[in-house]
C-alpha positions as CSV (number, residue, x, y, z in Angstrom):
1,M,-0.1,-0.3,0.3
2,I,1.6,3.7,-1.2
3,T,1.6,5.8,1.5
4,K,2.6,9.9,2.0
5,K,5.8,8.7,3.7
6,G,6.7,5.9,1.0
7,L,5.7,8.8,-1.7
8,L,8.4,11.5,-0.2
9,S,10.8,8.8,1.0
10,D,11.1,7.3,-2.2
11,F,11.3,10.8,-3.9
12,I,14.2,11.5,-1.3
13,K,15.8,8.1,-2.1
14,K,16.1,8.9,-6.0
15,N,17.4,12.6,-5.7
16,P,19.5,12.6,-2.6
17,G,22.4,14.6,-4.5
18,L,19.7,17.3,-5.6
19,L,17.7,17.6,-2.4
20,S,21.6,18.3,-0.8
21,F,22.4,20.9,-3.5
22,T,19.5,22.7,-2.6
23,F,19.8,22.6,1.2
24,L,23.3,23.9,0.7
25,A,22.3,26.3,-1.5
26,G,19.7,27.5,1.2
27,L,22.1,27.4,3.9
28,C,24.4,29.6,2.0
29,N,21.8,31.9,1.0
30,G,21.1,32.3,4.4
31,I,24.6,33.0,5.7
32,C,25.0,35.6,2.9
33,N,21.4,37.1,4.4
34,L,23.0,37.1,7.6
35,L,26.7,38.8,7.0
36,I,24.7,41.6,5.3
37,P,24.1,43.2,8.4
38,V,27.0,42.5,9.9
39,F,29.0,44.3,6.9
40,I,26.8,47.3,7.3
41,G,27.7,47.5,11.1
42,K,31.0,46.9,10.4
43,Y,30.8,49.8,7.7
44,Y,29.3,52.1,10.4
45,Q,32.4,51.0,12.8
46,L,35.1,51.9,10.5
47,A,33.3,55.0,9.4
48,F,32.6,56.7,12.6
49,H,35.2,55.1,14.5
50,T,32.9,53.6,17.1
51,H,34.3,50.5,18.8
52,S,33.4,47.7,21.8
53,P,33.9,44.5,23.5
54,R,31.7,42.5,20.9
55,G,32.9,44.6,18.1
56,R,36.3,42.9,18.5
57,F,34.3,39.3,18.4
58,F,33.3,40.2,14.8
59,D,36.6,41.5,13.5
60,R,37.7,37.5,14.3
61,F,35.9,36.6,11.1
62,L,35.5,40.3,9.8
63,H,39.1,41.8,10.5
64,L,39.1,44.9,8.4
65,K,40.7,48.5,9.5
66,D,40.6,49.9,5.4
67,L,37.4,51.0,3.9
68,D,38.6,50.2,0.5
69,V,39.1,46.7,1.2
70,F,35.6,46.7,2.9
71,F,34.0,47.8,-0.3
72,I,35.9,44.8,-2.5
73,L,34.1,42.6,0.3
74,F,31.2,43.7,0.6
75,G,30.4,43.5,-3.2
76,I,31.8,40.3,-3.9
77,L,29.4,39.3,-0.9
78,I,26.7,40.9,-2.5
79,L,27.3,38.8,-5.9
80,V,28.0,35.8,-4.3
81,K,24.5,36.2,-2.9
82,T,22.9,36.7,-5.7
83,V,24.5,33.0,-6.9
84,F,23.4,31.7,-4.1
85,T,19.9,33.1,-4.1
86,F,19.0,31.8,-7.6
87,L,20.7,28.4,-6.7
88,E,18.2,28.3,-3.6
89,K,15.3,29.3,-5.7
90,Y,16.0,27.5,-8.8
91,L,16.8,24.5,-7.4
92,T,13.7,24.4,-4.7
93,G,11.3,24.6,-8.0
94,Y,13.1,22.3,-9.8
95,S,13.3,19.8,-6.9
96,S,9.3,20.5,-7.1
97,E,8.9,20.0,-10.5
98,V,11.0,16.5,-10.6
99,F,8.8,16.0,-7.9
100,S,5.6,16.6,-9.5
101,K,6.7,14.9,-12.7
102,S,7.3,11.9,-11.3
103,L,4.1,11.8,-9.5
104,R,1.9,12.5,-12.5
105,E,3.7,10.3,-14.4
106,N,3.0,7.4,-11.6
107,L,-0.4,8.8,-11.7
108,F,-1.9,8.2,-14.9
109,A,0.0,5.2,-15.3
110,T,-2.4,3.6,-12.6
111,Q,-5.6,5.1,-13.5
112,I,-4.9,3.7,-17.6
113,S,-3.9,0.2,-15.3
114,F,-7.4,0.5,-13.3
115,T,-9.3,-2.5,-13.4
116,T,-13.0,-1.9,-15.3
117,K,-14.8,-2.8,-12.3
118,A,-12.4,-0.1,-10.0
119,F,-12.7,2.4,-12.5
120,E,-16.7,1.9,-12.8
121,R,-17.3,2.4,-8.6
122,K,-16.0,6.1,-9.4
123,S,-16.1,7.7,-12.2
124,P,-12.7,10.6,-12.7
125,G,-15.3,13.0,-13.7
126,K,-16.1,14.9,-11.0
127,Y,-12.4,14.1,-9.9
128,L,-10.8,15.6,-12.9
129,L,-12.2,19.1,-12.5
130,R,-9.8,19.6,-9.3
131,Y,-7.1,17.0,-10.8
132,S,-4.7,19.9,-11.7
133,G,-5.3,22.1,-8.4
134,D,-4.5,18.9,-6.1
135,L,-1.1,18.3,-8.3
136,S,-0.4,22.0,-7.8
137,A,-1.3,21.8,-3.8
138,I,1.2,18.7,-3.7
139,Q,4.1,20.5,-5.5
140,R,3.8,23.5,-3.1
141,Y,3.7,21.2,-0.3
142,V,7.3,19.7,-1.3
143,M,8.6,23.3,-2.4
144,K,7.0,25.3,0.4
145,G,6.0,22.5,3.5
146,I,9.1,20.8,3.1
147,L,11.9,22.1,1.1
148,R,11.4,25.7,1.8
149,F,10.2,25.5,5.5
150,T,13.7,23.4,6.4
151,I,15.8,26.2,4.6
152,D,14.1,28.8,6.7
153,L,14.5,26.8,10.2
154,L,17.9,26.6,9.1
155,F,17.9,30.4,8.8
156,L,15.7,31.0,11.7
157,A,18.4,28.8,14.1
158,F,21.7,30.9,12.4
159,A,19.9,34.2,13.1
160,L,19.0,33.1,16.7
161,I,22.9,32.7,17.3
162,L,23.6,35.9,15.5
163,L,21.3,38.1,18.1
164,V,22.8,36.2,21.2
165,M,26.1,36.7,19.9
166,I,25.4,40.6,19.4
167,D,23.0,41.0,23.0
168,L,22.2,38.2,24.9
169,P,19.4,40.2,27.1
170,L,18.1,42.2,24.0
171,T,17.4,38.6,22.2
172,M,15.9,37.3,25.5
173,I,13.6,40.1,25.3
174,V,12.5,39.6,21.3
175,M,11.7,36.3,22.3
176,A,9.6,37.1,25.1
177,A,7.4,38.7,22.5
178,F,6.8,35.8,20.2
179,P,4.7,33.9,22.2
180,F,2.1,36.2,21.6
181,F,2.6,37.0,18.3
182,F,3.0,33.7,17.1
183,G,-0.8,32.9,19.1
184,M,-2.7,35.2,17.4
185,A,-1.2,34.7,14.0
186,Y,-1.8,31.2,14.6
187,Y,-5.5,31.6,15.7
188,L,-6.5,34.3,12.7
189,N,-4.6,32.0,10.0
190,K,-6.8,29.2,11.5
191,Y,-10.2,31.2,10.9
192,L,-8.4,31.9,7.4
193,K,-7.9,28.4,6.3
194,R,-11.8,28.0,7.1
195,L,-12.5,30.7,4.9
196,T,-10.4,29.3,2.0
197,I,-11.8,26.0,2.3
198,K,-15.3,27.3,1.8
199,R,-14.1,29.5,-0.9
200,R,-12.5,26.7,-2.4
201,N,-16.1,24.4,-2.1
202,I,-18.1,27.1,-3.4
203,R,-15.8,27.5,-6.9
204,S,-16.2,23.8,-7.1
205,E,-19.6,23.7,-7.0
206,M,-20.1,26.7,-9.2
207,L,-17.2,24.8,-11.7
208,A,-19.4,21.8,-11.6
209,F,-22.6,24.3,-12.0
210,V,-20.7,26.4,-15.2
211,S,-19.9,22.5,-17.0
212,S,-23.0,20.4,-16.4
213,R,-25.1,23.8,-17.7
214,L,-22.8,23.9,-20.9
215,H,-22.7,20.7,-21.7
216,A,-26.9,20.9,-21.6
217,L,-26.7,24.1,-23.5
218,L,-29.5,22.8,-25.8
219,T,-31.5,21.7,-22.5
220,V,-31.6,24.9,-21.6
221,K,-32.3,26.9,-24.7
222,V,-34.8,24.3,-25.7
223,F,-36.9,24.7,-22.3
224,N,-36.4,28.5,-21.8
225,R,-34.2,28.1,-18.7
226,E,-31.5,30.7,-19.5
227,S,-33.3,33.2,-17.0
228,I,-33.8,30.5,-13.9
229,E,-30.1,29.0,-14.4
230,E,-28.4,32.7,-14.8
231,Q,-30.5,33.2,-10.7
232,K,-29.1,30.0,-9.8
233,F,-25.6,30.9,-10.8
234,N,-25.8,34.6,-9.5
235,K,-26.7,33.4,-5.8
236,N,-23.8,31.5,-5.4
237,S,-21.5,34.1,-6.9
238,E,-23.3,36.7,-4.3
239,K,-22.0,34.1,-1.6
240,L,-18.7,33.7,-2.9
241,F,-18.7,37.6,-2.9
242,R,-19.6,37.5,0.5
243,Y,-16.9,35.2,1.6
244,G,-14.6,36.8,-0.7
245,K,-14.9,40.2,1.6
246,R,-14.7,38.2,4.9
247,Y,-11.4,36.6,3.6
248,F,-9.4,39.7,2.6
249,R,-10.7,41.6,5.8
250,L,-8.8,38.6,7.5
251,F,-5.8,38.9,5.1
252,G,-5.1,41.9,5.4
253,S,-5.6,42.0,9.3
254,I,-2.9,39.3,9.2
255,S,-0.4,41.1,6.7
256,A,-1.0,44.2,9.0
257,L,0.2,42.0,12.0
258,F,3.6,41.0,10.2
259,P,4.9,44.7,10.1
260,L,3.0,46.0,13.5
261,F,5.1,43.1,14.9
262,L,8.5,44.3,13.4
263,Y,8.5,47.9,14.1
264,F,6.9,46.8,17.7
265,I,9.9,45.3,18.1
266,V,12.4,47.6,16.5
267,C,11.1,50.5,18.6
268,G,11.6,48.5,21.5
269,V,15.1,47.8,20.6
270,L,15.7,51.2,20.2
271,Y,14.5,52.1,23.5
272,Y,16.2,49.5,24.8
273,A,19.7,51.1,23.5
274,H,18.6,54.5,24.8
275,Y,17.8,53.1,28.1
276,Q,21.4,51.2,28.2
277,R,23.3,55.0,27.4
278,M,21.5,57.0,29.2
279,H,21.9,54.5,32.8
280,F,24.1,52.1,32.5
281,R,26.4,51.7,29.4
282,K,27.2,55.1,27.5
283,D,29.5,53.7,25.5
284,F,27.0,51.5,24.0
285,P,27.6,50.9,20.3
286,P,25.5,52.1,17.8
287,H,26.8,49.7,15.1
288,E,25.6,46.6,17.1
289,I,22.0,48.1,17.3
290,L,22.2,48.4,13.5
291,I,23.3,45.2,12.6
292,F,20.4,43.5,15.6
293,I,17.5,45.5,13.6
294,M,18.6,44.7,10.4
295,V,18.5,41.2,11.1
296,L,15.3,41.1,12.4
297,I,14.0,42.7,9.0
298,N,15.6,39.8,7.8
299,L,13.5,37.5,9.6
300,L,10.0,39.4,8.8
301,P,9.3,37.2,5.6
302,I,10.7,34.2,7.1
303,L,8.7,34.1,10.1
304,R,5.4,35.0,7.7
305,R,6.3,31.6,6.1
306,V,7.0,29.6,8.8
307,L,3.3,30.8,10.0
308,E,2.1,30.2,7.1
309,V,3.2,27.1,6.5
310,N,0.4,25.6,8.3
311,M,-2.2,26.1,5.7
312,V,0.2,24.9,3.0
313,W,0.4,21.3,5.1
314,Q,-3.4,21.8,5.5
315,A,-4.2,21.8,1.4
316,G,-1.1,19.1,0.7
317,N,-2.1,16.8,3.1
318,V,-5.8,17.2,1.9
319,S,-4.6,16.4,-1.8
320,I,-2.1,14.0,-1.4
321,S,-5.0,11.9,0.9
322,K,-6.7,12.1,-2.7
323,I,-3.7,10.6,-4.8
324,L,-3.2,7.9,-2.5
325,R,-6.7,6.8,-3.0
326,I,-5.6,6.4,-6.8
327,F,-3.0,4.6,-6.4
328,N,-4.2,2.4,-3.9
329,A,-7.1,1.6,-5.9
330,E,-7.2,-1.8,-7.9
331,T,-4.9,-2.1,-11.0
332,E,-4.5,-5.1,-13.4
333,I,-2.2,-7.6,-11.9
334,K,0.8,-7.7,-14.3
335,K,1.7,-10.9,-14.7
336,K,5.1,-12.2,-16.3
337,E,4.5,-11.2,-20.3
338,E,5.9,-14.2,-21.9
339,A,5.4,-14.8,-26.1
340,F,2.0,-16.3,-26.7
341,R,0.1,-16.1,-29.9
342,F,-3.2,-18.1,-30.5
343,E,-2.8,-20.6,-33.2
344,K,-6.7,-20.9,-34.1
345,G,-9.2,-18.9,-31.8
346,R,-11.1,-21.5,-30.1
347,I,-13.3,-20.0,-27.5
348,E,-14.2,-22.3,-24.8
349,I,-16.7,-20.7,-21.8
350,L,-16.6,-23.0,-18.7
351,N,-19.4,-22.6,-15.9
352,L,-18.9,-18.7,-16.3
353,K,-20.6,-16.8,-13.1
354,F,-19.9,-13.2,-13.1
355,S,-21.6,-10.2,-11.3
356,Y,-21.6,-6.2,-11.5
357,P,-19.9,-3.9,-8.7
358,N,-23.1,-3.1,-7.6
359,G,-23.8,-6.4,-6.9
360,H,-26.3,-7.3,-9.9
361,R,-25.4,-11.1,-11.2
362,V,-25.1,-11.3,-14.6
363,F,-24.1,-14.8,-15.1
364,N,-24.5,-18.1,-13.4
365,G,-22.5,-20.8,-14.7
366,F,-23.0,-19.7,-18.5
367,S,-21.3,-22.4,-20.9
368,A,-20.3,-21.9,-24.4
369,I,-17.9,-22.4,-27.9
370,F,-17.2,-20.6,-29.8
371,P,-15.4,-22.3,-33.1
372,D,-12.5,-21.1,-34.4
373,G,-12.9,-19.8,-37.9
374,K,-15.9,-19.0,-37.9
375,I,-18.4,-16.3,-37.4
376,T,-20.7,-17.0,-33.6
377,W,-23.8,-14.9,-33.7
378,L,-24.4,-13.8,-30.2
379,K,-28.1,-12.6,-29.5
380,G,-30.1,-11.9,-26.4
381,A,-31.9,-9.6,-25.0
382,Q,-31.2,-6.1,-24.0
383,G,-29.4,-6.2,-20.9
384,S,-28.4,-10.2,-20.8
385,G,-24.7,-9.3,-20.5
386,K,-23.6,-10.1,-24.0
387,S,-21.3,-6.8,-24.0
388,T,-20.1,-8.0,-20.7
389,L,-19.1,-11.2,-21.6
390,L,-16.9,-9.8,-24.4
391,K,-15.3,-7.3,-22.3
392,I,-14.6,-10.8,-19.8
393,I,-13.1,-12.5,-22.6
394,L,-11.0,-9.6,-23.3
395,G,-9.8,-9.7,-19.9
396,I,-11.2,-6.2,-19.3
397,Y,-13.5,-7.9,-16.5
398,P,-12.3,-11.0,-14.5
399,A,-14.7,-13.8,-14.0
400,D,-15.9,-14.3,-10.3
401,E,-16.1,-17.9,-11.1
402,G,-15.3,-20.2,-14.2
403,E,-12.8,-20.5,-16.6
404,I,-12.5,-19.0,-20.6
405,L,-9.8,-21.0,-22.1
406,I,-8.6,-19.9,-25.7
407,D,-6.6,-22.5,-27.8
408,G,-6.5,-24.2,-24.4
409,Q,-5.1,-21.4,-22.5
410,A,-6.6,-20.2,-19.3
411,I,-6.8,-16.5,-20.0
412,S,-6.6,-15.9,-16.0
413,T,-2.8,-16.9,-16.8
414,L,-1.9,-14.6,-19.7
415,N,-0.9,-11.2,-19.1
416,S,-3.3,-8.7,-20.4
417,H,-0.9,-6.8,-22.7
418,V,-0.8,-10.7,-24.3
419,L,-4.1,-11.4,-24.4
420,R,-5.2,-8.0,-25.8
421,K,-2.4,-8.4,-28.5
422,N,-4.6,-11.5,-29.9
423,I,-8.0,-10.1,-30.0
424,T,-9.4,-6.7,-30.7
425,L,-12.8,-5.0,-30.2
426,V,-15.1,-3.1,-32.3
427,S,-17.8,-1.3,-29.8
428,D,-19.2,2.6,-29.6
429,E,-17.4,2.6,-26.1
430,V,-13.8,1.9,-27.9
431,F,-13.3,5.6,-29.2
432,L,-11.3,6.6,-31.7
433,L,-8.2,8.2,-31.1
434,G,-5.8,10.0,-33.2
435,R,-5.8,13.5,-35.0
436,T,-6.1,12.5,-38.5
437,V,-8.3,9.3,-40.0
438,F,-4.7,7.6,-40.0
439,E,-3.9,8.0,-36.5
440,A,-7.2,7.0,-35.9
441,V,-6.9,3.5,-37.8
442,S,-3.3,2.8,-37.3
443,Y,-1.5,1.3,-33.9
444,S,1.5,1.9,-35.3
445,R,1.2,4.8,-37.1
446,K,4.0,4.0,-39.5
447,E,4.4,5.2,-43.1
448,E,4.2,1.6,-44.1
449,K,0.5,0.9,-42.7
450,R,-0.3,4.1,-45.0
451,E,-1.1,1.7,-47.8
452,K,-3.1,-1.0,-45.9
453,A,-5.1,1.6,-44.0
454,E,-6.0,2.9,-47.4
455,K,-7.3,-0.3,-49.0
456,I,-9.4,-1.1,-46.4
457,L,-11.2,2.2,-46.6
458,E,-11.6,1.8,-50.4
459,K,-12.9,-1.4,-49.5
460,L,-15.7,0.0,-47.0
461,K,-16.0,2.8,-48.8
462,F,-15.3,5.3,-46.1
463,S,-15.5,9.1,-47.0
464,S,-14.3,11.6,-44.7
465,N,-15.7,15.0,-46.9
466,G,-18.3,13.8,-49.4
467,N,-15.6,12.7,-52.0
468,A,-14.8,9.3,-53.3
469,A,-10.6,9.8,-52.5
470,I,-9.7,8.6,-49.7
471,D,-8.0,11.4,-47.2
472,L,-5.8,9.8,-44.4
473,D,-4.7,13.2,-43.5
474,F,-8.4,14.5,-43.1
475,Q,-8.4,16.5,-39.3
476,L,-10.2,14.7,-36.8
477,E,-11.8,16.5,-33.5
478,E,-11.5,14.5,-30.4
479,G,-13.4,10.9,-30.1
480,A,-13.7,11.8,-34.1
481,K,-16.6,14.1,-33.1
482,N,-17.0,15.8,-36.4
483,L,-17.8,12.7,-38.6
484,S,-21.2,11.1,-38.0
485,A,-21.6,8.0,-36.4
486,G,-21.6,5.8,-39.7
487,Q,-18.1,7.4,-40.5
488,R,-17.3,6.5,-36.9
489,K,-18.3,3.1,-36.8
490,L,-16.5,2.7,-40.3
491,L,-13.3,4.2,-39.0
492,Q,-13.3,1.1,-36.0
493,I,-13.9,-1.5,-38.4
494,A,-10.8,-0.4,-40.3
495,R,-8.8,-0.4,-37.2
496,A,-10.1,-3.9,-36.2
497,L,-8.8,-5.4,-39.7
498,L,-5.7,-3.6,-39.6
499,T,-4.6,-5.2,-36.6
500,R,-5.0,-8.6,-38.3
501,K,-5.5,-10.2,-34.8
502,K,-6.6,-13.8,-34.7
503,I,-10.0,-13.2,-32.9
504,I,-12.4,-10.1,-33.8
505,L,-15.2,-8.9,-31.3
506,L,-17.9,-6.9,-33.1
507,D,-20.2,-5.3,-30.8
508,E,-23.6,-4.0,-32.6
509,V,-21.5,-3.5,-35.5
510,F,-24.2,-2.9,-38.1
511,T,-26.1,0.1,-35.9
512,G,-25.8,3.5,-37.0
513,L,-24.6,2.3,-41.0
514,D,-26.8,2.5,-44.0
515,K,-27.7,-0.4,-46.5
516,P,-24.9,-0.3,-48.3
517,S,-22.3,0.1,-45.3
518,R,-23.8,-3.1,-44.2
519,D,-22.9,-5.1,-47.5
520,R,-19.6,-3.8,-47.5
521,V,-18.9,-5.1,-44.0
522,C,-20.5,-8.3,-44.5
523,E,-18.8,-9.2,-47.4
524,S,-15.1,-7.8,-45.6
525,L,-16.1,-10.6,-42.8
526,K,-16.9,-13.2,-45.0
527,K,-13.4,-12.9,-46.6
528,L,-12.1,-13.6,-43.5
529,D,-13.9,-17.1,-42.7
530,E,-11.5,-19.9,-41.7
531,K,-8.9,-17.1,-41.0
532,R,-10.2,-15.3,-38.1
533,T,-12.7,-16.1,-35.0
534,I,-15.3,-13.6,-35.0
535,V,-18.1,-13.1,-32.4
536,L,-20.6,-10.8,-33.4
537,V,-22.9,-9.3,-31.1
538,S,-26.4,-8.0,-32.5
539,N,-30.0,-7.2,-30.6
540,D,-31.3,-7.5,-34.6
541,Q,-31.7,-9.7,-37.1
542,I,-28.2,-9.8,-38.7
543,P,-28.1,-9.0,-42.4
544,E,-28.3,-12.3,-44.7
545,G,-25.3,-11.9,-46.7
546,I,-23.4,-13.1,-43.2
547,A,-26.0,-15.5,-41.8
548,E,-24.8,-18.4,-44.0
549,H,-21.6,-18.2,-42.1
550,F,-22.9,-18.5,-38.1
551,V,-22.8,-21.4,-36.5
552,E,-24.8,-21.3,-33.2
553,V,-26.6,-19.1,-31.4
554,F,-26.2,-18.4,-27.9
555,P,-28.9,-16.6,-25.9
556,I,-27.0,-15.4,-22.6
557,Q,-30.4,-15.1,-21.1
558,D,-31.1,-18.4,-20.4
559,S,-28.2,-18.3,-18.1
560,I,-29.1,-15.5,-16.4
561,T,-30.8,-16.2,-12.7
């Protein structure tokens, strides 16, 4: 079972060098950020000739007496910081992109390996509305919630050490103010999170509403529902607007809280320095106060990110839980793939039992034989399971009990990829894929296949644009929606014939075809007699031109309980 820990640990194991360089770049950039205030304080010390016991401590690693040398080193520091800033930002983003790429590729590979039963339990349609949002949330989880957060903690640790070295009492005073500020910010962020979830849910509902109404646009127009649907949408839009006002009111308060805290601390630091100079230390060095204040200013964006990281974690955890449900769904078992080829294509069904995922029993001990080299007409009442039986033969559905043998080989022992190398299916459920006619009918899409594809389409008298000539480069919309149902059917048949597989399963192959087209399909199938095993499913009476080639009829409804 795949878990969040497993996903993250696998990513770390595969990219140790990349992650090490990322953290190193962030650490070096943080050190540069802390050195800049030290350099500025050193400049103040050199330019105005102020000294202190603590100033001698900084001289251990920044021993300078010449301003010219100081400016050269300060320029080098700025350039080095620029390089490390770039590396930190780039490597952090790049690492998250590597994780996101691996995740979405594995996610897609898992989804297309779903068993049909698992797929039908929950259609991906609604999930796809937030598919990209979940991946983005997970990417932010890795980039901001893990990489950036770890680097920020390292920076805070070094900054705290530096502040303690500058002035321990002053650091303790500043740290004492943090719990109050963090508590207030944490409470406001929790409320902001609830508002964020509300807004996100309303947006999702509106997106689903818009999608459903646009898909049913003809219904909306025919029944004059424009004003009704518009009122429904406007009602949700007003609701989203109200939550939006509350969200940004709170967001503005939180944003204002950070500088308030910072400048309150700065004011306290300045008062502390003034109080020390007036009562205890008249030689209190101003350059130390300057360094202290600049380090605090550098801490502001870090503190903001640390406080907001909880929202990143929450959103990421929700999205990861959804992704994990997909990863842990039932997928087809990847058996060892062995070279196997059906010689005859004889199909034997032995005591088959099968139920749909909802528990509805379709077959309860069904047995039949489909002879090789013959056309078998499989007929039965609508809903009796004819199309389902074809999917079981193809390995799309696994049998609950019983067995299907092809040339004596149980299909349950075969790799699904090997099985489907030998069987093809023509069905309206098996959509056409490809941007052109040629891509839609050719698996390999190699140029040498073009001539064979053209010959098959000529025999079927397929025409994409009303002309007699076959245009293999005719552009298709997604799913060939710019073709008629009959044209799509002819392309599905041509695709099956072009594969030259031993077993051809035909599901309502004549539906949507006019009589001349049906006759041509019959002629093409008759020429395959004794070369292929053909199983033909049809609710209607099949054409006379092919009836003489069927062997037996197997009424599936007789086996249903």
